[in-house]
C-alpha positions in Angstrom: 0.0 0.0 0.0 1.2 3.5 -0.8 -0.9 6.5 0.2 -3.6 4.1 1.2 -3.9 2.6 -2.3 -2.7 -0.7 -3.7 0.6 -0.7 -5.6 -1.0 -1.7 -8.9 -3.2 1.4 -8.8 -0.3 3.7 -8.2 1.8 2.2 -11.0 -1.2 2.2 -13.4 -2.0 5.8 -12.6 1.7 6.7 -13.3 1.7 4.8 -16.6 -1.5 6.6 -17.7 -0.2 10.1 -16.8 3.2 9.4 -18.2 1.7 8.0 -21.4 -0.5 11.1 -21.8 2.6 13.3 -21.4 4.4 11.4 -24.1 1.5 11.7 -26.4 1.2 15.4 -25.8 4.9 15.9 -26.4 4.7 13.9 -29.6 1.8 16.0 -30.8 3.6 19.3 -30.4 5.0 21.1 -33.5 7.8 20.3 -34.2 7.1 16.8 -32.8 9.3 15.6 -30.0 10.4 12.0 -30.6 10.8 9.9 -27.5 12.1 6.4 -28.1 9.9 3.7 -26.9 12.8 2.1 -25.1 13.2 5.3 -22.9 9.5 5.3 -22.1 9.6 1.6 -21.1 12.7 2.0 -19.0 11.2 5.0 -17.1 7.9 3.0 -16.5 9.8 -0.1 -15.4 12.0 1.9 -13.0 9.0 3.6 -11.5 7.3 0.3 -11.1 10.3 -1.2 -9.3 10.5 1.8 -6.9 6.8 1.5 -6.1 7.2 -2.3 -5.6 10.2 -1.7 -3.3 8.4 0.9 -1.2 4.8 -0.4 -1.1 5.5 -4.1 -0.8 7.6 -4.1 2.4 6.5 -6.7 4.9 4.9 -5.4 8.0 7.3 -5.5 11.0 6.3 -5.6 14.6 8.7 -5.6 17.6 8.1 -7.0 21.1 5.9 -4.6 22.9 4.2 -3.1 19.8 0.4 -3.1 19.8 -1.8 -4.0 16.8 -5.5 -4.1 16.1 -7.4 -7.3 15.3 -10.5 -6.6 13.2 -13.4 -9.0 13.6 -16.6 -9.5 11.6 -19.4 -6.9 12.2 -21.3 -7.5 15.4 -18.3 -8.7 17.3 -15.8 -6.5 19.2 -12.5 -5.6 17.8 -9.4 -6.4 19.8 -6.1 -4.8 20.5 -3.1 -7.0 21.3 0.5 -6.6 22.2 3.4 -8.5 20.6 5.0 -10.7 23.3 8.7 -11.3 23.6 9.8 -14.5 21.9 10.5 -17.4 24.1 14.2 -18.3 24.7 15.6 -20.8 22.4 15.6 -24.4 23.6 18.7 -26.5 23.6 18.6 -29.4 21.1 18.2 -32.8 22.6 20.8 -35.4 21.9 19.6 -38.9 20.9 21.5 -41.4 23.1 20.9 -44.2 20.6 22.4 -42.2 17.6 24.9 -44.1 15.6 28.0 -42.1 14.7 
């Protein structure tokens, strides 16, 4: 999500606006020629930047609170992230063959 909108809508909007700018520049007299490879590279770079920013996994640390949404008619909850348990020592199998 970026600005509260899914990443595909942001990239699609950019492509439409950018395409309109390219068409307007091409329609001017004298026409400005923009190679398709340049247009594609700019679009792909913008898409990669949006994907990098918008598709970050959510991160929570111990002690952070988060909201749990439930179906309508039921109360919503707020929970706190607990500290992870200590790592347990591995058990050794006494009958293991070397």
